[in-house]
C-alpha angles and dihedrals in degrees: 000000000000119000086238088068092063092069112107129188097343092308117119098168094118092046092050091050093049090047093048094051094044091049091049091054092047088058099050110136116271130175094217125059124198116254120255100038112154118223108251090212090063092049091056099031094115091048091050090049091051091050093047096047101028088228109153092007118096101177118097086217089072092053090047090052091051089074087074094054095098087060093057102036118100114292139167091286099069114162136185107260130204088220100207109048115158138134093280094052095056117080137181117241138166085267093054130257115349134189114229135190100034119197096194118230136161118221151083109343093221088078090062090066095047097087091058090069089066097038134134085053119230094015104107091164084072105029097043094052108116093208090053091050091051092045091049093049091051093046093049090048093050094047098041102034090232121127124274087227089061091053090049086057089049089054090051091046092054092044090053091045095049103034108023104045103251086140088069091057090065117088120246090250091054091052096055110066120184125196122196108213122202118243 
């Protein structure tokens, strides 16, 4: 069963909690990283540049959000990231909830939670609810130990990405990640 199938009557609270806990466990410290992880900062470098300079972005909101960039840029706490976690890439199994279809990045773990703000996809009655956004930011902060302010930035980042065309700022090469998995 997909995590998406746990959503009942426009309430995804249980799904968000499952996703938050699974994501936390995916990011537990490890001394060895898999080979072939792509730096998340490089993937989003053109987006970060646009946010820092305001080039290509006319809204003052983008420049305001840029003040949070130091919090999401690479730091000493780099972690392997799945890279595409959302309600359709989390499945129930006899072992519990599992993440499938990893893209393999290395970066700030806050980005891993960002997709959840716009999941379930194509259900704005859930994702556009301000109370839900606030509840999700608080939940992610409690589970991960990262700041609520950082998750508010992640919500903005995804909103800009989804609704304001930041995706188009990225180069074609940046949009097509490839992960070599070991046999």
